[in-house]
N, C-alpha and C positions, 0 to 999 in steps of 0.2 A: 713432752718429748718432741713433738712435731714443731713446737715453737722454737725450741733450741736448735733443731736442724735448720729451720728457716733462717734464724739469726746467724748461724754459722755460715750458711750459704751466702747470705747478703754480705757479711763481713769478708768472706773469701773473695767475692766478686769485687768489692771495693778495693781490697789489697791488690788483687790481680790487675785491675784497671787503674791503679794509683798513678802510673806514668801518664795515662791519657787524661785523667782528672787534673793532675798537676799542670799538664800542658794547657788545658782549657783555662785554669785559674790564673796561670802566669801570663797568658796571652801569647803563647809561643806561636810563631808563624808557621810551624810545621805540625800542626795538630793532627792533620790527616795522616801524615807519615808516622807519627808517634802511635796513633791508634792502630794502623795496619801492623806495625812492628809489634805492638803490645798484643794484638789479637792473635797473630800467627806464631810469634816466637816468645810470647810472655810466659809460656809454660816452662821454658827453660830458664834457669836462673840467669844465665848470661844475657839472654834476650830481654828479660825483664829489666835487668840493671842497665843494659844499653838503652832501652826505651826511656827509662827514668832519667838517665844522664842527658839524653837527647832532649827531653822535655824541659829540664831546668837550665840547660846551657843556652847562652844567647846565640843568636845567629851570627856566625863569624863572617859570613859573606857580606862584604861592603861594596857598594857601588861607588867607584871613584869617578866623579864628573869633572872633566877638565874643560874650562872655558878659556879659549884663546882669543883675547880681544886685541892682540897685537896686530897692527897694520904693517905689513911688510913694505919695504922701501919702494918696491915696484908697483904697489897698489895705493900709493898716497893720492889723496883726493887733489886733483889739479884744478886750479881755478879756471873759470871760463876766460879764454883769451879774447881780447877785443880785436876784431878784424874790421878793417874799413869796409864800408858799404861800396860795392862796385856800382859805378854809374852805368846803368843799362837802359838809359833813356834814349829813345830814338829821336833824331832831330825833327822828324816829321810826325805829326799827329800826337805829340806829347801835350796832354792837357793838364799835367801835374804842375802845380805852381811851386814856387820856391818855398812858400810858407808850409805847404804840405810836406815837402822834403825835410824842412827844419823840424817839423813836429815829429816826423818819423825818426830823425836822429835823436831827438830828445827822448822819445819812447825807448829807443835802443839803449841810450845812456842810463835811463831810469831802470831798465831791465838789468843792465850790467851791475848797477849799484845794488839792486835788490838781490841779485845772485851773490854778490860779494858779502852782503850782510847775512844772507842765509848760510853761506859757507863759513863765515866767522862764527855764527851761532852753533853750527855743527861742530866746528873745531873746539869751541869753548865747552860744549857738552861732553865731547870725548875727553877733553882735558880734566873736566870735573869728575868724570867717571873713572879716571885713572888709566884710561887707555893710552893716552899720549903723555909723554914726559914734558916738562917745561921747555926743554930745548926743542923737541919736535914741534910743540905748539907754536913757539916763537918763529921757527923756520917756516911753518905753513902759513902763519899769519903774515909774515913779511912777503911770501910769494903771492898771497891773495891781494895784499895792498899795493904791491909794486906795479901791478898791471894797470 
């Protein structure tokens, strides 16, 4: 007789906590909420049914992630404009030779070309990623190369 009572008690607990067990087996992300609901309101039929439906239903909350990769017209990457080097040499005490000045100009030209190349690479990467349209890419490319 005692064995029958123990079996009845275990079966009753399993049926009572069936929503919680189902939530754990299904992998519901609201296991704790289902357990609390089942524990406190499971003795009412409506509370038990509500907990069970909550355990088997999928989570309807979805996170919408919006990625805006569009570059507005006022934020377009402008190429570095070449500006002439101002002659700030003093007529007295200037020990800088003409060849040093020419090498500085070559370094500036090299830097400008490297900047153009890096900007073109960035534009190409944005175009390949779908951020820029073909028209936008061509416009930016022509701006970079015209300087």
